[in-house]
The first five atom37 places (N, CA, C, CB, O) and aatype in JSON, in Angstrom:
{
  "aatype": [20, 20, 20, 20, 20, 20, 20, 20, 20, 20, 20, 20, 20, 20, 20, 20, 20, 20, 20, 20, 20, 20, 20, 20, 20, 20, 20, 20, 20, 20, 20, 20, 20, 20, 20, 20, 20, 20, 20, 20, 20, 20, 20, 20, 20, 20, 20, 20, 20, 20, 20, 20, 20, 20, 20, 20, 20, 20, 20, 20, 20, 20, 20, 20, 20, 20, 20, 20, 20, 20, 20, 20, 20, 20, 20, 20, 20, 20, 20, 20, 20],
  "atom_mask": [
    [1, 1, 1, 1, 1],
    [1, 1, 1, 1, 1],
    [1, 1, 1, 1, 1],
    [1, 1, 1, 1, 1],
    [1, 1, 1, 1, 1],
    [1, 1, 1, 1, 1],
    [1, 1, 1, 1, 1],
    [1, 1, 1, 1, 1],
    [1, 1, 1, 1, 1],
    [1, 1, 1, 1, 1],
    [1, 1, 1, 1, 1],
    [1, 1, 1, 1, 1],
    [1, 1, 1, 1, 1],
    [1, 1, 1, 1, 1],
    [1, 1, 1, 1, 1],
    [1, 1, 1, 1, 1],
    [1, 1, 1, 1, 1],
    [1, 1, 1, 1, 1],
    [1, 1, 1, 1, 1],
    [1, 1, 1, 1, 1],
    [1, 1, 1, 1, 1],
    [1, 1, 1, 1, 1],
    [1, 1, 1, 1, 1],
    [1, 1, 1, 1, 1],
    [1, 1, 1, 1, 1],
    [1, 1, 1, 1, 1],
    [1, 1, 1, 1, 1],
    [1, 1, 1, 1, 1],
    [1, 1, 1, 1, 1],
    [1, 1, 1, 1, 1],
    [1, 1, 1, 1, 1],
    [1, 1, 1, 1, 1],
    [1, 1, 1, 1, 1],
    [1, 1, 1, 1, 1],
    [1, 1, 1, 1, 1],
    [1, 1, 1, 1, 1],
    [1, 1, 1, 1, 1],
    [1, 1, 1, 1, 1],
    [1, 1, 1, 1, 1],
    [1, 1, 1, 1, 1],
    [1, 1, 1, 1, 1],
    [1, 1, 1, 1, 1],
    [1, 1, 1, 1, 1],
    [1, 1, 1, 1, 1],
    [1, 1, 1, 1, 1],
    [1, 1, 1, 1, 1],
    [1, 1, 1, 1, 1],
    [1, 1, 1, 1, 1],
    [1, 1, 1, 1, 1],
    [1, 1, 1, 1, 1],
    [1, 1, 1, 1, 1],
    [1, 1, 1, 1, 1],
    [1, 1, 1, 1, 1],
    [1, 1, 1, 1, 1],
    [1, 1, 1, 1, 1],
    [1, 1, 1, 1, 1],
    [1, 1, 1, 1, 1],
    [1, 1, 1, 1, 1],
    [1, 1, 1, 1, 1],
    [1, 1, 1, 1, 1],
    [1, 1, 1, 1, 1],
    [1, 1, 1, 1, 1],
    [1, 1, 1, 1, 1],
    [1, 1, 1, 1, 1],
    [1, 1, 1, 1, 1],
    [1, 1, 1, 1, 1],
    [1, 1, 1, 1, 1],
    [1, 1, 1, 1, 1],
    [1, 1, 1, 1, 1],
    [1, 1, 1, 1, 1],
    [1, 1, 1, 1, 1],
    [1, 1, 1, 1, 1],
    [1, 1, 1, 1, 1],
    [1, 1, 1, 1, 1],
    [1, 1, 1, 1, 1],
    [1, 1, 1, 1, 1],
    [1, 1, 1, 1, 1],
    [1, 1, 1, 1, 1],
    [1, 1, 1, 1, 1],
    [1, 1, 1, 1, 1],
    [1, 1, 1, 1, 1]
  ],
  "atom_positions": [
    [[0.76, -1.09, 0.09], [0.07, -0.02, 0.02], [0.73, 1.31, 0.05], [-0.74, -0.11, 0.91], [1.32, 1.63, 1.08]],
    [[0.7, 2.12, -0.97], [1.46, 3.39, -0.93], [1.0, 4.4, 0.14], [1.36, 4.05, -2.27], [-0.17, 4.54, 0.48]],
    [[1.99, 5.07, 0.61], [1.9, 6.22, 1.66], [0.65, 6.94, 1.28], [3.21, 7.27, 1.67], [-0.2, 7.21, 2.13]],
    [[0.5, 7.28, -0.09], [-0.68, 8.33, -0.46], [-2.06, 7.55, -0.18], [-0.61, 8.86, -2.21], [-3.08, 8.21, 0.01]],
    [[-2.09, 6.15, -0.14], [-3.4, 5.51, -0.1], [-3.51, 5.2, 1.36], [-3.55, 4.19, -1.07], [-4.62, 4.72, 1.63]],
    [[-2.72, 5.32, 2.38], [-2.79, 5.3, 3.76], [-3.65, 6.13, 4.38], [-1.69, 5.49, 4.27], [-3.28, 7.29, 4.18]],
    [[-4.68, 6.06, 5.08], [-5.49, 6.89, 5.93], [-4.63, 7.31, 7.05], [-6.76, 6.2, 6.42], [-3.72, 6.63, 7.53]],
    [[-5.07, 8.69, 7.49], [-4.38, 9.14, 8.66], [-5.21, 8.84, 9.8], [-4.06, 10.58, 8.61], [-6.35, 8.4, 9.69]],
    [[-4.58, 9.09, 11.04], [-5.67, 8.99, 12.18], [-6.72, 9.67, 12.27], [-5.27, 9.21, 13.27], [-7.7, 9.16, 12.82]],
    [[-6.79, 11.06, 11.73], [-8.0, 11.88, 11.75], [-8.87, 11.1, 10.78], [-7.75, 13.46, 11.31], [-10.03, 10.89, 11.15]],
    [[-8.49, 10.64, 9.61], [-9.41, 10.15, 8.69], [-10.19, 8.75, 9.29], [-8.59, 9.9, 7.31], [-11.34, 8.41, 9.0]],
    [[-9.28, 8.04, 10.2], [-9.96, 6.92, 10.89], [-11.13, 7.18, 11.77], [-9.02, 6.26, 11.67], [-12.26, 6.68, 11.82]],
    [[-10.43, 8.28, 12.57], [-11.35, 8.74, 13.53], [-12.98, 9.29, 12.93], [-10.52, 9.94, 14.25], [-14.09, 9.03, 13.39]],
    [[-12.62, 10.03, 11.9], [-13.85, 10.3, 11.16], [-14.74, 9.27, 10.56], [-13.53, 11.06, 10.2], [-15.97, 9.21, 10.68]],
    [[-13.94, 8.42, 9.86], [-14.56, 7.13, 9.47], [-15.44, 6.4, 10.23], [-13.7, 6.31, 9.24], [-16.51, 5.97, 9.79]],
    [[-14.98, 6.24, 11.5], [-15.47, 5.29, 12.31], [-16.27, 5.93, 13.49], [-14.35, 4.43, 12.76], [-16.75, 5.31, 14.43]],
    [[-16.35, 7.41, 13.27], [-17.03, 8.19, 14.28], [-16.71, 7.96, 15.73], [-18.39, 7.99, 14.12], [-17.57, 7.77, 16.59]],
    [[-15.35, 7.99, 15.97], [-14.73, 7.87, 17.2], [-13.98, 9.01, 17.56], [-13.94, 6.77, 17.23], [-13.15, 9.44, 16.76]],
    [[-14.18, 9.62, 18.78], [-13.38, 10.79, 19.21], [-12.16, 10.56, 19.96], [-14.14, 11.61, 19.98], [-12.04, 9.54, 20.63]],
    [[-11.15, 11.53, 19.89], [-9.95, 11.32, 20.54], [-10.06, 10.77, 21.97], [-9.25, 12.54, 20.53], [-9.34, 9.85, 22.35]],
    [[-11.07, 11.42, 22.85], [-11.12, 11.23, 24.27], [-11.56, 9.75, 24.49], [-12.1, 12.28, 24.96], [-11.04, 9.03, 25.35]],
    [[-12.58, 9.33, 23.66], [-12.97, 7.8, 23.66], [-11.81, 6.84, 23.41], [-14.05, 7.51, 22.55], [-11.72, 5.78, 24.03]],
    [[-10.93, 7.23, 22.49], [-10.13, 6.52, 22.01], [-8.91, 6.24, 22.95], [-9.87, 7.05, 20.86], [-8.4, 5.14, 23.19]],
    [[-8.51, 7.66, 23.49], [-7.58, 7.59, 24.67], [-7.98, 6.91, 25.81], [-7.27, 8.81, 25.12], [-7.09, 6.44, 26.52]],
    [[-9.14, 6.75, 26.11], [-9.71, 6.0, 27.47], [-9.51, 4.5, 27.23], [-11.43, 6.31, 27.81], [-8.99, 3.8, 28.1]],
    [[-10.0, 3.93, 25.9], [-9.98, 2.56, 25.75], [-8.6, 2.11, 25.54], [-10.84, 2.15, 24.69], [-8.36, 0.92, 25.75]],
    [[-7.67, 2.9, 25.16], [-6.23, 2.48, 25.06], [-5.26, 2.99, 26.3], [-5.65, 3.08, 23.67], [-4.06, 2.74, 26.42]],
    [[-5.97, 3.64, 27.06], [-5.18, 4.04, 28.34], [-3.78, 4.91, 28.11], [-4.78, 2.66, 29.13], [-2.69, 4.75, 28.67]],
    [[-4.16, 5.85, 27.13], [-3.09, 6.6, 26.78], [-3.55, 8.09, 27.12], [-2.69, 6.33, 25.28], [-4.76, 8.27, 27.3]],
    [[-2.73, 9.11, 27.2], [-3.14, 10.45, 27.45], [-3.79, 11.1, 26.19], [-1.95, 11.26, 27.93], [-3.25, 10.92, 25.1]],
    [[-4.76, 11.74, 26.3], [-5.39, 12.38, 25.2], [-4.38, 13.38, 24.47], [-6.66, 13.11, 25.7], [-4.58, 13.69, 23.3]],
    [[-3.45, 13.8, 25.09], [-2.56, 14.72, 24.39], [-1.65, 13.92, 23.44], [-1.71, 15.57, 25.41], [-1.25, 14.44, 22.4]],
    [[-1.26, 12.47, 23.82], [-0.7, 11.62, 22.93], [-1.62, 11.32, 21.69], [-0.35, 10.41, 23.65], [-1.08, 11.39, 20.59]],
    [[-2.8, 11.03, 21.75], [-3.69, 10.68, 20.64], [-3.73, 12.16, 19.75], [-5.3, 10.12, 21.25], [-3.63, 12.16, 18.53]],
    [[-3.86, 13.25, 20.46], [-3.98, 14.47, 19.71], [-2.55, 14.7, 18.81], [-4.27, 15.7, 20.81], [-2.62, 14.98, 17.61]],
    [[-1.4, 14.56, 19.44], [-0.08, 14.65, 18.79], [-0.21, 13.74, 17.63], [1.14, 14.24, 19.74], [0.05, 14.21, 16.52]],
    [[-0.67, 12.26, 17.76], [-0.54, 11.41, 16.59], [-1.37, 11.91, 15.65], [-0.81, 10.03, 16.81], [-0.99, 11.8, 14.49]],
    [[-2.57, 12.49, 15.89], [-3.52, 13.04, 15.03], [-3.0, 14.23, 14.2], [-4.68, 13.43, 15.81], [-3.25, 14.34, 13.0]],
    [[-2.3, 15.06, 14.87], [-1.7, 16.28, 14.24], [-0.23, 15.93, 13.4], [-1.42, 17.42, 15.5], [0.49, 16.81, 12.93]],
    [[0.02, 14.52, 13.32], [1.24, 14.0, 12.64], [2.32, 14.41, 13.07], [1.32, 14.23, 11.4], [3.22, 14.49, 12.24]],
    [[2.61, 14.78, 14.42], [3.64, 14.87, 15.29], [4.38, 13.41, 15.41], [3.07, 15.4, 16.64], [3.64, 12.42, 15.38]],
    [[5.73, 13.21, 15.53], [6.48, 11.9, 15.73], [5.75, 11.33, 17.07], [8.27, 12.14, 15.93], [5.41, 12.11, 17.96]],
    [[5.55, 10.13, 17.14], [5.17, 9.57, 18.51], [6.05, 8.16, 18.27], [3.28, 9.36, 18.82], [6.46, 7.77, 17.18]],
    [[6.24, 7.56, 19.43], [6.99, 6.24, 19.68], [6.15, 5.17, 18.99], [7.18, 5.89, 21.3], [4.93, 5.3, 18.99]],
    [[6.69, 4.19, 18.44], [6.01, 3.12, 17.8], [5.24, 2.43, 18.52], [6.75, 2.32, 17.25], [4.18, 2.07, 18.0]],
    [[5.53, 2.03, 19.93], [4.66, 1.31, 20.73], [3.41, 2.13, 21.14], [5.39, 0.84, 21.91], [2.39, 1.55, 21.49]],
    [[3.49, 3.52, 21.09], [2.15, 4.24, 21.61], [1.35, 4.27, 20.29], [2.4, 5.9, 22.3], [0.12, 4.24, 20.44]],
    [[1.79, 4.32, 19.12], [1.14, 4.23, 17.87], [0.38, 3.23, 17.73], [1.9, 4.23, 16.9], [-0.8, 3.3, 17.4]],
    [[1.13, 2.01, 18.03], [0.44, 0.48, 18.02], [-0.72, 0.69, 18.96], [1.5, -0.87, 18.63], [-1.88, 0.49, 18.62]],
    [[-0.32, 1.12, 20.2], [-1.5, 0.93, 21.38], [-2.72, 1.73, 21.02], [-1.01, 1.48, 22.93], [-3.84, 1.32, 21.29]],
    [[-2.46, 3.05, 20.3], [-3.72, 3.65, 19.95], [-4.46, 3.05, 18.87], [-3.55, 4.96, 19.63], [-5.68, 2.95, 18.96]],
    [[-3.74, 2.59, 17.7], [-4.34, 1.83, 16.74], [-5.22, 0.64, 17.28], [-3.3, 1.35, 15.87], [-6.35, 0.48, 16.81]],
    [[-4.73, -0.2, 18.26], [-5.33, -1.01, 18.94], [-6.89, -0.68, 19.3], [-4.53, -1.16, 19.98], [-7.83, -1.48, 19.28]],
    [[-6.91, 0.49, 19.58], [-8.17, 0.89, 20.07], [-9.42, 0.88, 19.11], [-7.98, 2.18, 20.57], [-10.54, 0.99, 19.59]],
    [[-9.24, 0.76, 17.76], [-10.07, 0.78, 16.84], [-10.66, -0.85, 17.02], [-9.36, 1.27, 15.42], [-11.86, -1.1, 17.07]],
    [[-9.77, -1.74, 17.1], [-10.29, -3.11, 17.12], [-11.11, -3.4, 18.28], [-9.21, -4.06, 17.07], [-11.97, -4.28, 18.23]],
    [[-10.85, -2.58, 19.5], [-11.86, -2.63, 20.68], [-13.0, -2.05, 20.43], [-11.44, -2.05, 21.85], [-14.0, -2.7, 20.73]],
    [[-13.18, -0.8, 19.86], [-14.16, -0.1, 19.61], [-15.21, -0.22, 18.45], [-13.64, 0.87, 19.58], [-16.42, 0.03, 18.55]],
    [[-14.63, -0.59, 17.52], [-15.27, -0.98, 16.18], [-15.19, -2.32, 15.34], [-14.82, -0.09, 15.35], [-15.87, -2.66, 14.37]],
    [[-14.17, -2.98, 16.0], [-13.96, -4.29, 15.39], [-13.01, -4.39, 14.16], [-15.26, -4.8, 14.99], [-12.9, -5.42, 13.5]],
    [[-12.44, -3.43, 13.95], [-11.63, -3.17, 12.81], [-10.09, -3.1, 13.24], [-12.13, -1.85, 12.13], [-9.85, -2.26, 14.11]],
    [[-9.14, -3.74, 12.83], [-7.76, -3.94, 13.12], [-7.09, -3.2, 12.27], [-7.31, -5.26, 13.06], [-7.23, -3.38, 11.06]],
    [[-6.22, -2.21, 12.78], [-5.43, -1.49, 11.72], [-4.02, -1.67, 12.44], [-5.93, 0.21, 11.4], [-3.86, -1.8, 13.65]],
    [[-2.85, -1.64, 11.3], [-1.43, -1.66, 11.79], [-0.68, -0.55, 11.27], [-0.7, -2.92, 11.43], [-1.08, 0.22, 10.39]],
    [[0.37, -0.51, 11.83], [1.29, 0.59, 11.43], [1.5, 0.7, 9.76], [2.73, 0.32, 12.18], [1.54, 1.76, 9.13]],
    [[1.65, -0.66, 9.22], [1.85, -0.49, 7.82], [0.5, -0.17, 7.01], [2.52, -1.75, 7.28], [0.48, -0.04, 5.79]],
    [[-0.48, -0.08, 7.73], [-1.86, 0.28, 7.02], [-2.26, 1.72, 7.25], [-3.08, -0.64, 7.57], [-3.13, 2.16, 6.5]],
    [[-1.73, 2.54, 8.19], [-2.07, 3.83, 8.47], [-0.93, 4.69, 8.46], [-2.73, 3.91, 9.66], [0.16, 4.3, 8.87]],
    [[-1.16, 6.06, 7.91], [0.01, 7.12, 7.73], [0.35, 7.66, 9.08], [-0.41, 8.38, 6.75], [-0.24, 8.68, 9.45]],
    [[1.22, 7.12, 9.83], [1.44, 7.72, 11.09], [3.15, 7.95, 10.91], [0.88, 6.66, 12.47], [3.93, 7.29, 10.23]],
    [[3.4, 9.15, 11.8], [4.65, 9.72, 11.79], [5.41, 9.09, 13.01], [4.55, 11.27, 11.84], [4.98, 9.32, 14.14]],
    [[6.46, 8.35, 12.84], [7.0, 7.72, 14.19], [8.45, 8.32, 14.3], [7.03, 5.94, 14.17], [9.18, 8.74, 13.41]],
    [[8.64, 8.24, 15.66], [10.15, 8.99, 16.14], [11.1, 8.03, 15.41], [10.53, 9.02, 18.06], [10.79, 6.84, 15.33]],
    [[12.11, 8.43, 14.94], [13.27, 7.67, 14.52], [14.28, 7.53, 15.52], [13.86, 8.24, 13.39], [14.78, 8.57, 15.94]],
    [[14.65, 6.48, 15.97], [15.52, 6.34, 16.98], [16.81, 5.79, 16.61], [14.96, 5.62, 17.92], [16.85, 4.66, 16.11]],
    [[18.0, 6.53, 16.82], [19.22, 6.17, 16.4], [20.29, 6.23, 17.77], [19.61, 7.17, 15.15], [20.28, 7.14, 18.61]],
    [[21.07, 5.22, 17.79], [21.94, 5.07, 18.87], [21.44, 5.42, 20.25], [23.06, 5.81, 18.61], [22.1, 6.02, 21.1]],
    [[20.05, 4.94, 20.4], [19.66, 5.34, 21.73], [19.02, 6.49, 21.96], [20.63, 5.41, 22.47], [18.36, 6.58, 23.0]],
    [[19.06, 7.64, 21.0], [18.3, 8.97, 21.05], [17.24, 9.24, 20.17], [19.13, 10.0, 20.85], [17.09, 8.56, 19.15]],
    [[16.47, 10.17, 20.46], [15.37, 10.48, 19.4], [15.84, 11.62, 18.75], [13.91, 10.75, 19.95], [16.58, 12.45, 19.29]],
    [[15.34, 11.68, 17.37], [15.66, 12.75, 16.55], [14.53, 13.46, 16.19], [16.35, 12.37, 15.44], [14.63, 14.44, 15.46]]
  ]
}
């Protein structure tokens, strides 16, 4: 799947009519983290996977990082860039 074809978190939220607060609660992450991911700010891979797992819980659809346009932190030699 091409990056241009991948939906963003905002598109998934709209498609499934899920709000950020509900997604944050079900995944037990801070709303600010979900908001950052929605704004396409870099987030840790584990956090992104945790947020995406919420869609399976809420709407029965499983999304992976390979299927969604998410900006991840790039880890190099033990530090963030």
